[in-house]
Structure formats: structure tokens, C-alpha cells
C-alpha positions in Angstrom: 12.9 -16.3 -11.5 9.3 -17.4 -11.4 7.0 -16.4 -8.6 5.4 -19.6 -7.5 3.6 -20.0 -4.3 4.4 -23.7 -4.3 8.2 -23.1 -4.3 8.2 -20.3 -2.0 6.3 -22.5 0.6 8.7 -25.1 0.1 11.6 -22.9 0.3 10.1 -21.8 3.8 10.1 -25.5 5.0 13.6 -25.9 3.5 15.0 -23.0 5.5 13.2 -24.3 8.8 14.8 -27.7 8.0 18.4 -26.4 7.6 18.1 -24.2 10.8 17.4 -27.6 12.6 19.4 -30.1 10.6 22.9 -29.3 9.3 23.1 -30.6 6.0 25.2 -30.5 2.7 23.8 -29.9 -0.7 24.7 -33.1 -2.1 23.1 -35.0 0.9 20.1 -32.9 0.5 19.5 -33.8 -3.2 20.3 -37.4 -2.5 18.0 -37.7 0.4 15.1 -35.9 -1.1 13.7 -37.0 -4.7 11.0 -34.5 -3.8 10.9 -31.8 -1.1 7.3 -30.6 -0.5 6.2 -31.5 -4.1 9.2 -29.6 -5.3 12.5 -30.8 -6.9 15.3 -30.3 -4.2 17.7 -28.9 -6.7 15.1 -26.0 -7.6 14.7 -25.2 -3.9 18.3 -24.8 -3.4 18.5 -22.7 -6.6 15.9 -20.4 -5.6 17.0 -20.1 -2.0 20.9 -19.4 -3.0 19.8 -16.9 -5.8 17.7 -15.0 -3.1 20.5 -15.1 -0.7 18.4 -16.9 1.9 21.0 -19.5 2.2 24.7 -19.6 2.0 26.7 -22.6 0.6 30.5 -22.7 1.8 33.4 -24.4 0.0 32.3 -27.8 1.6 28.8 -27.5 0.5 27.4 -27.0 3.9 24.3 -25.0 3.8 23.4 -22.3 6.5 20.6 -19.9 6.7 21.6 -16.2 6.0 20.0 -13.2 7.8 17.5 -12.7 5.2 16.5 -16.1 5.4 16.2 -15.8 9.1 13.6 -13.0 8.4 11.2 -15.6 6.7 12.1 -18.5 9.4 11.1 -15.8 12.1 7.7 -15.3 10.4 4.8 -15.8 12.9 3.2 -18.0 10.1 3.6 -19.2 6.4 1.4 -16.1 5.3 3.9 -13.5 6.9 6.7 -15.6 5.8 5.5 -15.4 2.2 5.2 -11.4 2.6 8.8 -11.3 3.5 9.6 -13.5 0.4 7.8 -11.0 -1.8 9.5 -8.2 -0.3 12.8 -9.7 -0.9 12.0 -10.7 -4.5 10.5 -7.1 -5.5 13.6 -5.5 -4.0 16.2 -7.8 -5.7 14.3 -8.4 -9.2 12.6 -5.2 -9.5 10.1 -6.5 -12.0 8.3 -4.3 -14.4 5.0 -4.7 -12.8 6.3 -3.6 -9.5 6.7 -0.1 -10.9 2.8 0.2 -10.9 2.4 -0.4 -7.5 2.2 3.3 -6.7 -1.0 3.6 -8.8 -2.8 1.6 -5.9 -3.8 -2.1 -5.3 -6.6 -2.7 -7.7 -4.8 -0.5 -10.3 -1.6 -2.5 -10.2 -2.9 -5.9 -9.6 -4.7 -6.2 -12.9 -1.2 -6.0 -14.7 0.4 -8.6 -12.4 1.3 -11.9 -14.0 -1.2 -14.8 -12.7 1.3 -16.8 -10.6 2.2 -13.3 -8.9 -1.4 -12.5 -8.2 -1.9 -15.9 -6.6 1.4 -15.3 -4.4 -0.3 -12.0 -3.3 -3.7 -13.5 -2.6 -1.9 -16.4 -0.5 -0.1 -13.6 1.4 -3.7 -11.9 2.2 -2.6 -8.8 0.7 -5.4 -8.3 -1.9 -8.5 -7.5 0.1 -7.4 -6.6 3.7 -7.3 -3.2 5.2 -5.3 -4.3 8.2 -2.5 -1.7 9.2 0.4 -4.1 8.1 -1.1 -4.6 4.8 -1.7 -1.0 4.0 1.9 -0.2 5.2 3.2 -3.1 3.1 1.7 -1.4 -0.1 2.7 2.0 1.1 6.3 1.0 1.3 6.5 -0.4 -2.1 4.3 2.5 -3.6 7.2 4.8 -2.1 10.0 2.7 -3.6 8.2 2.5 -7.1 8.1 6.4 -7.0 11.9 6.3 -6.1 11.5 7.2 -2.5 12.8 4.9 0.4 10.7 6.7 2.7 7.7 8.8 2.1 6.5 11.0 5.1 3.9 13.0 3.3 2.3 9.6 2.4 2.3 8.6 5.9 0.5 11.8 7.2 -1.9 11.4 4.5 -2.8 7.8 5.7 -3.1 9.1 9.1 -5.8 11.7 7.8 -7.7 9.0 5.6 -7.7 6.6 8.7 -9.2 9.3 10.8 -11.7 10.1 8.1 -12.7 6.5 8.1 -13.4 6.3 11.7 -15.2 9.6 11.6 -17.4 8.4 8.8 -18.3 5.2 10.6 -19.4 7.1 13.4 -21.3 9.7 11.4 -23.4 7.2 9.3 -23.2 3.9 11.0 -21.9 2.3 7.6 -18.4 1.2 6.6 -17.1 3.6 3.8 -14.7 2.3 1.0 -11.1 3.3 1.4 -10.7 4.1 -2.3 -7.1 5.5 -2.4 -5.6 2.1 -1.3 -7.3 0.6 -4.4 -6.5 3.3 -6.8 -5.0 6.6 -6.8 -6.6 7.6 -10.0 -10.1 7.7 -8.8 -10.0 11.4 -7.7 -11.1 10.9 -4.1 -9.9 9.0 -0.9 -13.0 7.8 0.5 -16.4 6.8 -0.7 -19.0 7.2 2.0 -22.9 8.1 2.0 -24.5 11.4 2.6 -25.9 10.2 6.0 -27.2 7.5 8.1 -30.6 7.7 6.3 -29.5 8.7 2.8 -27.5 6.3 0.7 -26.6 9.0 -1.9 -22.9 8.6 -2.5 -20.4 11.1 -0.9 -17.1 11.3 -2.3 -14.3 12.6 0.0 -10.8 13.9 -0.6 -8.7 13.8 2.4 -5.7 15.9 3.1 -3.6 16.1 6.3 -1.0 18.4 7.7 1.2 18.7 10.8 0.8 22.5 10.9 -1.1 24.2 13.3 -1.1 27.8 11.8 -2.5 27.5 8.5 -3.3 24.6 5.9 -1.5 24.1 2.7 -2.4 21.3 0.2 -2.2 20.3 -3.3 -5.1 19.4 -5.6 -4.7 17.7 -8.9 -6.7 18.5 -12.0 -8.2 14.9 -11.9 -9.3 15.3 -8.3 -11.1 18.5 -8.9 -12.7 17.2 -12.3 -14.0 14.4 -10.3 -15.3 16.8 -7.7 -17.1 19.1 -10.2 -18.9 16.1 -11.5 -19.8 14.7 -8.2 -23.3 15.6 -6.8 -21.9 15.1 -3.3 -18.2 15.6 -2.7 -16.5 17.5 0.2 -12.8 17.9 1.4 -11.6 16.5 4.9 -8.8 18.7 6.2 -6.8 17.3 9.3 -4.8 19.0 11.4 -2.8 16.4 13.2 -1.5 17.0 16.7 -2.1 15.1 19.9 -5.7 16.2 19.6 -6.5 16.1 15.7 -8.9 18.7 14.4 -11.0 18.2 11.3 -12.2 20.9 8.8 -14.8 19.7 6.6 -15.0 22.3 3.7 -17.6 22.2 0.5 -16.2 22.1 -2.7 -17.6 25.4 -3.5 -15.3 27.0 -1.2 -12.3 25.3 -3.0 -13.6 26.5 -6.4 -12.6 29.9 -5.6 -8.9 28.8 -5.6 -9.0 26.7 -8.9 -7.0 28.1 -12.0 -8.5 28.5 -15.3 -6.9 27.2 -18.6 -6.0 29.8 -20.8 -4.7 29.7 -24.6 -2.9 26.4 -25.0 -2.2 26.0 -21.3 -3.9 23.3 -19.0 -3.3 23.4 -15.2 -2.2 20.1 -13.6 -1.7 20.6 -10.0 -2.7 23.7 -7.7 -1.2 24.6 -4.2 -4.1 26.1 -2.1 -3.4 27.6 1.4 -6.2 28.5 4.0 -5.3 30.3 7.0 -7.1 29.5 10.3 -9.7 32.4 9.9 -10.7 31.0 6.4 -10.8 27.5 7.8 -13.0 28.3 10.8 -15.4 30.4 8.6 -16.0 27.7 6.1 -16.0 24.8 8.3 -19.1 22.4 8.2 -20.5 21.0 11.2 -21.6 17.3 10.0 
């Protein structure tokens, strides 16, 4: 099935029409030579194959519960997001398995008509909460998870770090992890309000209050080593979240060494509260 903005918008209008005007499929095809610049037979085909309408034995058309999700959208953009969600869940196109890589990393591999759908749905540039949640849901699905609690915890830490950096520097940082999880850091900020030297920040978050355990990838550490300014934001999430800013030099003591033909890929690091408090920076 083709991802086409024109067809999906036409289907939206058709679903609203059916909700207000009971009609048979034969009547619809006869009455409309064109429906919103799309052939009525194509509108019917797409709506039925996506389970947005039901056609009974007498050819009467009714809107299904999934179709109602689209009709209930506040506007055409929100309805389009629902349609994209349904299509991805139903068709599982090959490009959807790249979504977990991040927005920009995956979008470049989307077919042009799919890219246009995402642009029309305003899912390409925005960092609004509902947009971030939309991408995270499908990132979890593409990894084979229906719900990714750790991702939700991590995103909360990143949101807090973005707010912290805005207050610290007076400048808007880049939320890098939304665009790509291959960059080796989560947020690109600057050293201070007067020094625009890039500062790369890796954000980790936990709900524990007794110690801090996190995992670091070889790629994240490789970027940290090569970066002039790189630090870790460790968030302990509670009613009053606590931030520990840790230099990469502190983390370096916990990085394993490659030996022989072996190469490490991930390392688990645990800091107790004493270590965190001793090494905490006061930025």
C-alpha cells in the first residue's frame, strides 16, 4: 500500500463523510467521480484494507473503532499521525525497523512519499512532548518491545538536562539523541554563556536513590575520549531530581581494556553515593 499524503487526507474526509451520511459503496462510487482529487474506489480500498471502515453484506459502510481514532483527531495533522501509526503497525514496512536509530538516521532511508507524510504530520523537526513520545513508541516497537520503561526514564533525564543547560548558558542546546543514537552523546551544548566551545553531554538517569548504575557503550566512550569538552549528567529521579555532573576523567577509571583478540562493547558502571558526592562538579 502506498503512503500518500493526498490519499490519506482523502480518507480522513471520507471517514467524516460516512459518520455524517450513511451510504453504500455502490452509491459512493456512483455519486463521486472524484473524491478530494482521489478516485472513490481507491479511497474505499485503502479505508477497508486498513480496517478504518466496515462494509456489510448489503454494502453499507460504517466507521470502525480504528477509523474513529482518525475522525476524533483534533486536526488533519493529528489524524495523519494516527493513520501513520496504524499503517506502520499493520504493514511493518522494512524502513520502520530503522526508527530505533533516531529520527534523522532513519528518515534518510524512508521512501520520498513516506518522508512527505512525516513532514505533513510535523514529525520531522519538532521536539514537542507528543512528537518525542511518538518516535519513542515506534523505536521501542522496532526493537521488539511494546513498552520501554528504561527509555522513558532516560528521556526524562534528557529533558531535565536540556532545561538545566538552557538555564546555565542562556542558549538552546541540541537534543542529539532524538536525531541519532549513533552520535555517542545525548545533548550538544556549549561550555558557558560566554564560551561557545561545544560541550557534549551523555545523560544517564535512574530511579534508585542508594547508588547509580549505568551502561556505557564503546561508541559513547570513543566520542568522549576524542571530545575536548565532554561530561556525564547523572540524574537521580525522585520528587526532587538530583543532578550529578561527572567529568569523563572520573569515568575513565572504570573503562575496561581490550586484550588479545577481544574488544569490549558495553560496560556496566556503578557509583555509590560517596563516589558521586566526591566527584560531583558544581557547574
